All heavy atoms as a GROMACS GRO file, in nm:
protein
  505
    1ASN      N    1   0.083  -0.118   0.000
    1ASN     CA    2   0.000   0.000   0.000
    1ASN      C    3   0.088   0.124   0.000
    1ASN      O    4   0.180   0.136   0.079
    1ASN     CB    5  -0.091   0.002   0.122
    1ASN     CG    6  -0.195  -0.109   0.117
    1ASN    OD1    7  -0.231  -0.154   0.009
    1ASN    ND2    8  -0.243  -0.150   0.231
    2LEU      N    9   0.054   0.216  -0.085
    2LEU     CA   10   0.127   0.342  -0.094
    2LEU      C   11   0.049   0.452  -0.024
    2LEU      O   12  -0.074   0.450  -0.022
    2LEU     CB   13   0.148   0.381  -0.240
    2LEU     CG   14   0.239   0.288  -0.322
    2LEU    CD1   15   0.234   0.326  -0.469
    2LEU    CD2   16   0.380   0.291  -0.271
    3PRO      N   17   0.119   0.550   0.032
    3PRO     CA   18   0.050   0.664   0.092
    3PRO      C   19  -0.035   0.737  -0.012
    3PRO      O   20  -0.008   0.731  -0.132
    3PRO     CB   21   0.164   0.753   0.141
    3PRO     CG   22   0.282   0.662   0.153
    3PRO     CD   23   0.264   0.557   0.047
    4ALA      N   24  -0.136   0.807   0.033
    4ALA     CA   25  -0.225   0.884  -0.056
    4ALA      C   26  -0.143   0.977  -0.145
    4ALA      O   27  -0.048   1.039  -0.101
    4ALA     CB   28  -0.324   0.964   0.026
    5GLY      N   29  -0.180   0.984  -0.272
    5GLY     CA   30  -0.114   1.075  -0.365
    5GLY      C   31   0.011   1.015  -0.430
    5GLY      O   32   0.077   1.082  -0.508
    6GLN      N   33   0.046   0.891  -0.398
    6GLN     CA   34   0.162   0.827  -0.459
    6GLN      C   35   0.116   0.708  -0.542
    6GLN      O   36   0.010   0.651  -0.517
    6GLN     CB   37   0.261   0.784  -0.352
    6GLN     CG   38   0.322   0.900  -0.279
    6GLN     CD   39   0.431   0.855  -0.183
    6GLN    OE1   40   0.472   0.740  -0.180
    6GLN    NE2   41   0.480   0.949  -0.104
    7TYR      N   42   0.196   0.670  -0.640
    7TYR     CA   43   0.160   0.559  -0.724
    7TYR      C   44   0.287   0.488  -0.768
    7TYR      O   45   0.398   0.536  -0.747
    7TYR     CB   46   0.080   0.606  -0.846
    7TYR     CG   47   0.157   0.700  -0.935
    7TYR    CD1   48   0.228   0.650  -1.043
    7TYR    CD2   49   0.160   0.836  -0.910
    7TYR    CE1   50   0.300   0.735  -1.125
    7TYR    CE2   51   0.232   0.922  -0.991
    7TYR     CZ   52   0.302   0.871  -1.098
    7TYR     OH   53   0.373   0.954  -1.178
    8GLY      N   54   0.272   0.374  -0.830
    8GLY     CA   55   0.386   0.299  -0.881
    8GLY      C   56   0.350   0.228  -1.010
    8GLY      O   57   0.232   0.216  -1.045
    9TRP      N   58   0.451   0.184  -1.082
    9TRP     CA   59   0.432   0.112  -1.206
    9TRP      C   60   0.537   0.005  -1.212
    9TRP      O   61   0.655   0.030  -1.186
    9TRP     CB   62   0.447   0.207  -1.324
    9TRP     CG   63   0.445   0.139  -1.457
    9TRP    CD1   64   0.552   0.100  -1.533
    9TRP    CD2   65   0.331   0.098  -1.531
    9TRP    NE1   66   0.512   0.039  -1.647
    9TRP    CE2   67   0.375   0.036  -1.649
    9TRP    CE3   68   0.194   0.106  -1.507
    9TRP    CZ2   69   0.289  -0.017  -1.743
    9TRP    CZ3   70   0.109   0.053  -1.603
    9TRP    CH2   71   0.156  -0.006  -1.720
   10VAL      N   72   0.496  -0.117  -1.247
   10VAL     CA   73   0.590  -0.227  -1.261
   10VAL      C   74   0.571  -0.289  -1.399
   10VAL      O   75   0.459  -0.322  -1.437
   10VAL     CB   76   0.567  -0.335  -1.152
   10VAL    CG1   77   0.658  -0.453  -1.174
   10VAL    CG2   78   0.586  -0.276  -1.014
   11GLN      N   79   0.680  -0.303  -1.472
   11GLN     CA   80   0.677  -0.367  -1.603
   11GLN      C   81   0.795  -0.462  -1.608
   11GLN      O   82   0.907  -0.425  -1.574
   11GLN     CB   83   0.688  -0.262  -1.714
   11GLN     CG   84   0.682  -0.321  -1.852
   11GLN     CD   85   0.688  -0.216  -1.962
   11GLN    OE1   86   0.680  -0.097  -1.938
   11GLN    NE2   87   0.704  -0.263  -2.085
   12THR      N   88   0.771  -0.586  -1.651
   12THR     CA   89   0.879  -0.685  -1.655
   12THR      C   90   0.912  -0.734  -1.796
   12THR      O   91   1.018  -0.791  -1.817
   12THR     CB   92   0.844  -0.807  -1.568
   12THR    OG1   93   0.726  -0.868  -1.618
   12THR    CG2   94   0.826  -0.767  -1.423
   13LYS      N   95   0.825  -0.714  -1.890
   13LYS     CA   96   0.846  -0.758  -2.029
   13LYS      C   97   0.805  -0.648  -2.125
   13LYS      O   98   0.728  -0.559  -2.091
   13LYS     CB   99   0.762  -0.882  -2.060
   13LYS     CG  100   0.804  -1.006  -1.988
   13LYS     CD  101   0.923  -1.067  -2.054
   13LYS     CE  102   0.952  -1.201  -1.989
   13LYS     NZ  103   1.079  -1.253  -2.027
   14GLY      N  104   0.857  -0.656  -2.246
   14GLY     CA  105   0.823  -0.559  -2.350
   14GLY      C  106   0.918  -0.441  -2.349
   14GLY      O  107   1.013  -0.434  -2.272
   15VAL      N  108   0.892  -0.346  -2.437
   15VAL     CA  109   0.976  -0.227  -2.446
   15VAL      C  110   0.929  -0.126  -2.341
   15VAL      O  111   0.811  -0.095  -2.333
   15VAL     CB  112   0.970  -0.164  -2.587
   15VAL    CG1  113   1.050  -0.035  -2.592
   15VAL    CG2  114   1.020  -0.263  -2.691
   16GLY      N  115   1.023  -0.079  -2.260
   16GLY     CA  116   0.992   0.018  -2.156
   16GLY      C  117   1.096   0.128  -2.152
   16GLY      O  118   1.208   0.112  -2.202
   17ASN      N  119   1.058   0.241  -2.096
   17ASN     CA  120   1.151   0.352  -2.079
   17ASN      C  121   1.229   0.332  -1.950
   17ASN      O  122   1.171   0.316  -1.843
   17ASN     CB  123   1.076   0.486  -2.073
   17ASN     CG  124   1.028   0.529  -2.208
   17ASN    OD1  125   1.096   0.507  -2.308
   17ASN    ND2  126   0.913   0.591  -2.213
   18VAL      N  127   1.362   0.334  -1.960
   18VAL     CA  128   1.448   0.309  -1.846
   18VAL      C  129   1.552   0.420  -1.837
   18VAL      O  130   1.613   0.457  -1.938
   18VAL     CB  131   1.521   0.172  -1.862
   18VAL    CG1  132   1.616   0.147  -1.747
   18VAL    CG2  133   1.418   0.060  -1.872
   19LEU      N  134   1.571   0.474  -1.717
   19LEU     CA  135   1.676   0.573  -1.695
   19LEU      C  136   1.810   0.505  -1.714
   19LEU      O  137   1.835   0.399  -1.658
   19LEU     CB  138   1.665   0.631  -1.554
   19LEU     CG  139   1.771   0.733  -1.514
   19LEU    CD1  140   1.765   0.857  -1.603
   19LEU    CD2  141   1.754   0.771  -1.368
   20ILE      N  142   1.897   0.564  -1.795
   20ILE     CA  143   2.024   0.502  -1.833
   20ILE      C  144   2.142   0.582  -1.778
   20ILE      O  145   2.145   0.704  -1.784
   20ILE     CB  146   2.035   0.493  -1.987
   20ILE    CG1  147   1.923   0.407  -2.044
   20ILE    CG2  148   2.171   0.441  -2.031
   20ILE    CD1  149   1.923   0.263  -2.000
   21ALA      N  150   2.241   0.507  -1.725
   21ALA     CA  151   2.370   0.563  -1.686
   21ALA      C  152   2.471   0.518  -1.790
   21ALA      O  153   2.474   0.401  -1.827
   21ALA     CB  154   2.409   0.514  -1.547
   22GLY      N  155   2.551   0.608  -1.839
   22GLY     CA  156   2.648   0.574  -1.944
   22GLY      C  157   2.584   0.580  -2.080
   22GLY      O  158   2.475   0.634  -2.098
   23THR      N  159   2.652   0.520  -2.179
   23THR     CA  160   2.601   0.521  -2.316
   23THR      C  161   2.609   0.382  -2.377
   23THR      O  162   2.693   0.354  -2.462
   23THR     CB  163   2.682   0.621  -2.402
   23THR    OG1  164   2.821   0.590  -2.390
   23THR    CG2  165   2.657   0.764  -2.360
   24PRO      N  166   2.521   0.290  -2.333
   24PRO     CA  167   2.523   0.156  -2.389
   24PRO      C  168   2.486   0.154  -2.537
   24PRO      O  169   2.406   0.234  -2.582
   24PRO     CB  170   2.420   0.079  -2.307
   24PRO     CG  171   2.348   0.179  -2.225
   24PRO     CD  172   2.421   0.307  -2.230
   25ALA      N  173   2.547   0.061  -2.609
   25ALA     CA  174   2.522   0.048  -2.753
   25ALA      C  175   2.389  -0.019  -2.780
   25ALA      O  176   2.332  -0.086  -2.694
   25ALA     CB  177   2.635  -0.035  -2.815
   26LEU      N  178   2.341  -0.003  -2.901
   26LEU     CA  179   2.221  -0.071  -2.947
   26LEU      C  180   2.240  -0.221  -2.927
   26LEU      O  181   2.342  -0.277  -2.966
   26LEU     CB  182   2.198  -0.041  -3.096
   26LEU     CG  183   2.080  -0.110  -3.163
   26LEU    CD1  184   1.950  -0.063  -3.102
   26LEU    CD2  185   2.083  -0.084  -3.311
   27GLY      N  186   2.144  -0.286  -2.860
   27GLY     CA  187   2.153  -0.428  -2.833
   27GLY      C  188   2.234  -0.464  -2.710
   27GLY      O  189   2.239  -0.580  -2.670
   28GLY      N  190   2.295  -0.364  -2.646
   28GLY     CA  191   2.375  -0.390  -2.526
   28GLY      C  192   2.289  -0.431  -2.408
   28GLY      O  193   2.179  -0.381  -2.390
   29MET      N  194   2.340  -0.524  -2.328
   29MET     CA  195   2.270  -0.570  -2.210
   29MET      C  196   2.289  -0.466  -2.099
   29MET      O  197   2.400  -0.419  -2.077
   29MET     CB  198   2.323  -0.705  -2.164
   29MET     CG  199   2.242  -0.769  -2.055
   29MET     SD  200   2.306  -0.931  -2.005
   29MET     CE  201   2.316  -1.016  -2.160
   30VAL      N  202   2.179  -0.430  -2.030
   30VAL     CA  203   2.188  -0.335  -1.919
   30VAL      C  204   2.144  -0.403  -1.790
   30VAL      O  205   2.061  -0.493  -1.791
   30VAL     CB  206   2.107  -0.207  -1.945
   30VAL    CG1  207   2.170  -0.124  -2.054
   30VAL    CG2  208   1.962  -0.237  -1.978
   31ILE      N  209   2.204  -0.356  -1.679
   31ILE     CA  210   2.177  -0.414  -1.548
   31ILE      C  211   2.145  -0.304  -1.449
   31ILE      O  212   2.170  -0.186  -1.472
   31ILE     CB  213   2.297  -0.496  -1.496
   31ILE    CG1  214   2.419  -0.405  -1.476
   31ILE    CG2  215   2.329  -0.612  -1.587
   31ILE    CD1  216   2.526  -0.466  -1.390
   32SER      N  217   2.092  -0.345  -1.338
   32SER     CA  218   2.066  -0.256  -1.226
   32SER      C  219   2.110  -0.332  -1.102
   32SER      O  220   2.098  -0.455  -1.096
   32SER     CB  221   1.916  -0.226  -1.220
   32SER     OG  222   1.889  -0.137  -1.116
   33PRO      N  223   2.163  -0.271  -1.001
   33PRO     CA  224   2.178  -0.126  -0.985
   33PRO      C  225   2.301  -0.074  -1.056
   33PRO      O  226   2.390  -0.151  -1.092
   33PRO     CB  227   2.192  -0.110  -0.835
   33PRO     CG  228   2.261  -0.234  -0.790
   33PRO     CD  229   2.210  -0.342  -0.882
   34SER      N  230   2.307   0.057  -1.069
   34SER     CA  231   2.423   0.124  -1.126
   34SER      C  232   2.472   0.227  -1.026
   34SER      O  233   2.415   0.241  -0.918
   34SER     CB  234   2.387   0.192  -1.258
   34SER     OG  235   2.316   0.312  -1.235
   35ALA      N  236   2.575   0.299  -1.063
   35ALA     CA  237   2.627   0.404  -0.975
   35ALA      C  238   2.527   0.519  -0.960
   35ALA      O  239   2.527   0.588  -0.861
   35ALA     CB  240   2.760   0.456  -1.030
   36ALA      N  241   2.440   0.537  -1.060
   36ALA     CA  242   2.338   0.642  -1.056
   36ALA      C  243   2.210   0.582  -0.999
   36ALA      O  244   2.157   0.486  -1.054
   36ALA     CB  245   2.313   0.697  -1.195
   37PRO      N  246   2.158   0.634  -0.889
   37PRO     CA  247   2.036   0.578  -0.828
   37PRO      C  248   1.920   0.571  -0.926
   37PRO      O  249   1.891   0.666  -0.996
   37PRO     CB  250   2.006   0.676  -0.714
   37PRO     CG  251   2.136   0.742  -0.684
   37PRO     CD  252   2.209   0.749  -0.815
   38GLY      N  253   1.856   0.455  -0.932
   38GLY     CA  254   1.739   0.435  -1.016
   38GLY      C  255   1.768   0.410  -1.162
   38GLY      O  256   1.676   0.392  -1.241
   39ALA      N  257   1.894   0.407  -1.200
   39ALA     CA  258   1.930   0.390  -1.341
   39ALA      C  259   1.984   0.251  -1.369
   39ALA      O  260   2.026   0.180  -1.279
   39ALA     CB  261   2.035   0.495  -1.381
   40ALA      N  262   1.982   0.212  -1.495
   40ALA     CA  263   2.045   0.089  -1.542
   40ALA      C  264   2.170   0.129  -1.619
   40ALA      O  265   2.176   0.237  -1.677
   40ALA     CB  266   1.950   0.011  -1.631
   41GLU      N  267   2.269   0.041  -1.620
   41GLU     CA  268   2.393   0.069  -1.692
   41GLU      C  269   2.435  -0.052  -1.772
   41GLU      O  270   2.387  -0.163  -1.749
   41GLU     CB  271   2.504   0.109  -1.595
   41GLU     CG  272   2.550  -0.002  -1.504
   41GLU     CD  273   2.656   0.041  -1.404
   41GLU    OE1  274   2.691   0.159  -1.399
   41GLU    OE2  275   2.703  -0.045  -1.329
   42VAL      N  276   2.527  -0.030  -1.866
   42VAL     CA  277   2.577  -0.139  -1.949
   42VAL      C  278   2.647  -0.242  -1.861
   42VAL      O  279   2.714  -0.208  -1.764
   42VAL     CB  280   2.670  -0.086  -2.059
   42VAL    CG1  281   2.799  -0.030  -2.002
   42VAL    CG2  282   2.699  -0.192  -2.162
   43SER      N  283   2.624  -0.369  -1.892
   43SER     CA  284   2.686  -0.475  -1.813
   43SER      C  285   2.827  -0.502  -1.864
   43SER      O  286   2.857  -0.483  -1.982
   43SER     CB  287   2.604  -0.602  -1.819
   43SER     OG  288   2.604  -0.654  -1.950
   44THR      N  289   2.912  -0.544  -1.773
   44THR     CA  290   3.049  -0.583  -1.807
   44THR      C  291   3.071  -0.723  -1.752
   44THR      O  292   2.985  -0.778  -1.683
   44THR     CB  293   3.150  -0.487  -1.744
   44THR    OG1  294   3.143  -0.500  -1.601
   44THR    CG2  295   3.126  -0.343  -1.785
   45GLY      N  296   3.187  -0.779  -1.776
   45GLY     CA  297   3.219  -0.911  -1.724
   45GLY      C  298   3.211  -0.918  -1.573
   45GLY      O  299   3.174  -1.020  -1.516
   46THR      N  300   3.240  -0.807  -1.506
   46THR     CA  301   3.235  -0.803  -1.360
   46THR      C  302   3.095  -0.774  -1.309
   46THR      O  303   3.045  -0.842  -1.221
   46THR     CB  304   3.332  -0.696  -1.306
   46THR    OG1  305   3.463  -0.725  -1.354
   46THR    CG2  306   3.332  -0.693  -1.155
   47THR      N  307   3.029  -0.674  -1.364
   47THR     CA  308   2.898  -0.632  -1.312
   47THR      C  309   2.788  -0.733  -1.340
   47THR      O  310   2.690  -0.736  -1.269
   47THR     CB  311   2.857  -0.494  -1.366
   47THR    OG1  312   2.847  -0.500  -1.508
   47THR    CG2  313   2.954  -0.386  -1.324
   48ILE      N  314   2.806  -0.816  -1.443
   48ILE     CA  315   2.702  -0.916  -1.473
   48ILE      C  316   2.690  -1.015  -1.358
   48ILE      O  317   2.585  -1.075  -1.337
   48ILE     CB  318   2.731  -0.988  -1.607
   48ILE    CG1  319   2.610  -1.066  -1.655
   48ILE    CG2  320   2.850  -1.080  -1.595
   48ILE    CD1  321   2.497  -0.982  -1.702
   49LEU      N  322   2.795  -1.030  -1.279
   49LEU     CA  323   2.793  -1.122  -1.165
   49LEU      C  324   2.727  -1.061  -1.042
   49LEU      O  325   2.684  -1.134  -0.953
   49LEU     CB  326   2.936  -1.166  -1.131
   49LEU     CG  327   3.010  -1.239  -1.242
   49LEU    CD1  328   3.155  -1.263  -1.201
   49LEU    CD2  329   2.939  -1.367  -1.280
   50THR      N  330   2.720  -0.929  -1.035
   50THR     CA  331   2.669  -0.863  -0.915
   50THR      C  332   2.538  -0.788  -0.936
   50THR      O  333   2.475  -0.749  -0.838
   50THR     CB  334   2.773  -0.764  -0.860
   50THR    OG1  335   2.802  -0.666  -0.961
   50THR    CG2  336   2.901  -0.835  -0.821
   51GLY      N  337   2.497  -0.766  -1.059
   51GLY     CA  338   2.375  -0.690  -1.086
   51GLY      C  339   2.263  -0.777  -1.139
   51GLY      O  340   2.281  -0.896  -1.167
   52GLN      N  341   2.145  -0.718  -1.151
   52GLN     CA  342   2.028  -0.785  -1.206
   52GLN      C  343   2.010  -0.740  -1.351
   52GLN      O  344   2.001  -0.620  -1.378
   52GLN     CB  345   1.903  -0.746  -1.126
   52GLN     CG  346   1.772  -0.785  -1.189
   52GLN     CD  347   1.751  -0.935  -1.199
   52GLN    OE1  348   1.775  -1.006  -1.103
   52GLN    NE2  349   1.708  -0.982  -1.314
   53VAL      N  350   2.005  -0.834  -1.443
   53VAL     CA  351   1.984  -0.800  -1.584
   53VAL      C  352   1.845  -0.740  -1.599
   53VAL      O  353   1.746  -0.797  -1.553
   53VAL     CB  354   2.001  -0.922  -1.675
   53VAL    CG1  355   1.962  -0.888  -1.818
   53VAL    CG2  356   2.143  -0.974  -1.669
   54VAL      N  357   1.838  -0.624  -1.662
   54VAL     CA  358   1.712  -0.555  -1.687
   54VAL      C  359   1.662  -0.587  -1.828
   54VAL      O  360   1.544  -0.611  -1.849
   54VAL     CB  361   1.729  -0.402  -1.669
   54VAL    CG1  362   1.605  -0.327  -1.710
   54VAL    CG2  363   1.767  -0.370  -1.526
   55GLY      N  364   1.752  -0.589  -1.925
   55GLY     CA  365   1.715  -0.617  -2.063
   55GLY      C  366   1.822  -0.572  -2.160
   55GLY      O  367   1.937  -0.554  -2.122
   56ARG      N  368   1.782  -0.549  -2.286
   56ARG     CA  369   1.874  -0.505  -2.391
   56ARG      C  370   1.826  -0.374  -2.451
   56ARG      O  371   1.706  -0.351  -2.466
   56ARG     CB  372   1.884  -0.610  -2.501
   56ARG     CG  373   1.948  -0.738  -2.452
   56ARG     CD  374   1.988  -0.827  -2.568
   56ARG     NE  375   2.055  -0.945  -2.520
   56ARG     CZ  376   2.187  -0.955  -2.500
   56ARG    NH1  377   2.263  -0.850  -2.524
   56ARG    NH2  378   2.240  -1.066  -2.459
   57MET      N  379   1.922  -0.292  -2.488
   57MET     CA  380   1.891  -0.160  -2.544
   57MET      C  381   1.826  -0.174  -2.681
   57MET      O  382   1.871  -0.250  -2.766
   57MET     CB  383   2.019  -0.077  -2.559
   57MET     CG  384   2.088  -0.043  -2.428
   57MET     SD  385   1.989   0.057  -2.316
   57MET     CE  386   1.962   0.205  -2.410
   58VAL      N  387   1.717  -0.098  -2.702
   58VAL     CA  388   1.648  -0.093  -2.831
   58VAL      C  389   1.699   0.027  -2.910
   58VAL      O  390   1.674   0.038  -3.029
   58VAL     CB  391   1.495  -0.086  -2.809
   58VAL    CG1  392   1.420  -0.075  -2.940
   58VAL    CG2  393   1.447  -0.208  -2.732
   59GLN      N  394   1.769   0.115  -2.845
   59GLN     CA  395   1.830   0.231  -2.909
   59GLN      C  396   1.963   0.255  -2.841
   59GLN      O  397   1.992   0.198  -2.737
   59GLN     CB  398   1.739   0.354  -2.896
   59GLN     CG  399   1.723   0.402  -2.752
   59GLN     CD  400   1.625   0.516  -2.739
   59GLN    OE1  401   1.512   0.493  -2.704
   59GLN    NE2  402   1.668   0.637  -2.767
   60VAL      N  403   2.046   0.339  -2.899
   60VAL     CA  404   2.173   0.375  -2.836
   60VAL      C  405   2.141   0.455  -2.711
   60VAL      O  406   2.060   0.547  -2.714
   60VAL     CB  407   2.261   0.458  -2.932
   60VAL    CG1  408   2.388   0.505  -2.863
   60VAL    CG2  409   2.296   0.375  -3.055
   61GLY      N  410   2.203   0.418  -2.599
   61GLY     CA  411   2.175   0.484  -2.471
   61GLY      C  412   2.232   0.623  -2.462
   61GLY      O  413   2.338   0.652  -2.518
   62ALA      N  414   2.163   0.710  -2.391
   62ALA     CA  415   2.210   0.846  -2.363
   62ALA      C  416   2.205   0.866  -2.212
   62ALA      O  417   2.099   0.854  -2.150
   62ALA     CB  418   2.121   0.949  -2.433
   63ALA      N  419   2.319   0.893  -2.154
   63ALA     CA  420   2.330   0.906  -2.009
   63ALA      C  421   2.234   1.010  -1.954
   63ALA      O  422   2.218   1.119  -2.009
   63ALA     CB  423   2.473   0.944  -1.971
   64GLY      N  424   2.165   0.974  -1.845
   64GLY     CA  425   2.074   1.065  -1.779
   64GLY      C  426   1.938   1.080  -1.847
   64GLY      O  427   1.857   1.161  -1.805
   65LYS      N  428   1.915   1.002  -1.950
   65LYS     CA  429   1.788   1.008  -2.023
   65LYS      C  430   1.714   0.875  -2.009
   65LYS      O  431   1.774   0.771  -1.984
   65LYS     CB  432   1.812   1.034  -2.172
   65LYS     CG  433   1.886   1.161  -2.202
   65LYS     CD  434   1.800   1.280  -2.177
   65LYS     CE  435   1.875   1.408  -2.218
   65LYS     NZ  436   1.801   1.526  -2.188
   66ASN      N  437   1.583   0.878  -2.029
   66ASN     CA  438   1.504   0.755  -2.036
   66ASN      C  439   1.512   0.704  -2.178
   66ASN      O  440   1.478   0.776  -2.272
   66ASN     CB  441   1.358   0.781  -1.997
   66ASN     CG  442   1.344   0.807  -1.850
   66ASN    OD1  443   1.426   0.764  -1.769
   66ASN    ND2  444   1.240   0.877  -1.813
   67ASN      N  445   1.560   0.581  -2.193
   67ASN     CA  446   1.577   0.520  -2.325
   67ASN      C  447   1.498   0.391  -2.335
   67ASN      O  448   1.468   0.327  -2.234
   67ASN     CB  449   1.724   0.491  -2.352
   67ASN     CG  450   1.811   0.616  -2.359
   67ASN    OD1  451   1.928   0.608  -2.334
   67ASN    ND2  452   1.755   0.731  -2.392
   68ALA      N  453   1.469   0.349  -2.458
   68ALA     CA  454   1.393   0.226  -2.482
   68ALA      C  455   1.480   0.103  -2.456
   68ALA      O  456   1.590   0.090  -2.509
   68ALA     CB  457   1.342   0.224  -2.625
   69VAL      N  458   1.427   0.014  -2.369
   69VAL     CA  459   1.494  -0.111  -2.336
   69VAL      C  460   1.392  -0.224  -2.351
   69VAL      O  461   1.278  -0.212  -2.306
   69VAL     CB  462   1.547  -0.107  -2.190
   69VAL    CG1  463   1.602  -0.242  -2.148
   69VAL    CG2  464   1.652   0.001  -2.173
   70GLN      N  465   1.433  -0.332  -2.417
   70GLN     CA  466   1.351  -0.452  -2.425
   70GLN      C  467   1.369  -0.524  -2.291
   70GLN      O  468   1.471  -0.585  -2.264
   70GLN     CB  469   1.394  -0.542  -2.540
   70GLN     CG  470   1.316  -0.672  -2.550
   70GLN     CD  471   1.169  -0.651  -2.580
   70GLN    OE1  472   1.132  -0.567  -2.662
   70GLN    NE2  473   1.084  -0.727  -2.515
   71LEU      N  474   1.270  -0.509  -2.204
   71LEU     CA  475   1.279  -0.561  -2.068
   71LEU      C  476   1.268  -0.713  -2.065
   71LEU      O  477   1.191  -0.773  -2.139
   71LEU     CB  478   1.168  -0.501  -1.982
   71LEU     CG  479   1.172  -0.349  -1.966
   71LEU    CD1  480   1.046  -0.301  -1.898
   71LEU    CD2  481   1.295  -0.305  -1.891
   72ASP      N  482   1.347  -0.774  -1.976
   72ASP     CA  483   1.345  -0.918  -1.956
   72ASP      C  484   1.380  -0.944  -1.809
   72ASP      O  485   1.486  -0.997  -1.777
   72ASP     CB  486   1.444  -0.987  -2.049
   72ASP     CG  487   1.426  -1.137  -2.050
   72ASP    OD1  488   1.316  -1.184  -2.008
   72ASP    OD2  489   1.518  -1.208  -2.092
   73ILE      N  490   1.289  -0.903  -1.721
   73ILE     CA  491   1.316  -0.907  -1.577
   73ILE      C  492   1.265  -1.034  -1.510
   73ILE      O  493   1.308  -1.069  -1.403
   73ILE     CB  494   1.259  -0.780  -1.509
   73ILE    CG1  495   1.325  -0.657  -1.569
   73ILE    CG2  496   1.279  -0.784  -1.358
   73ILE    CD1  497   1.270  -0.526  -1.521
   74ASP      N  498   1.175  -1.109  -1.575
   74ASP     CA  499   1.118  -1.229  -1.512
   74ASP      C  500   1.222  -1.327  -1.471
   74ASP      O  501   1.302  -1.380  -1.520
   74ASP     CB  502   1.016  -1.296  -1.604
   74ASP     CG  503   0.892  -1.209  -1.618
   74ASP    OD1  504   0.868  -1.123  -1.534
   74ASP    OD2  505   0.819  -1.230  -1.716
   0.00000   0.00000   0.00000
């Protein structure tokens, strides 16, 4: 239950807008958490072991912007 006047949205599949840290390439796998609160960042050999895969970029990522990601959180 959320306090009055607040709401939430959960999406686990399909194309969704995701706050991006860094500039992941088209098709790049992104994970959360990142150094930027609430954002997803490009995965690396090290971070893939410690983060949760969010999905793959549908467009080239732009840092600090909401970008299209093919979500695969299930």
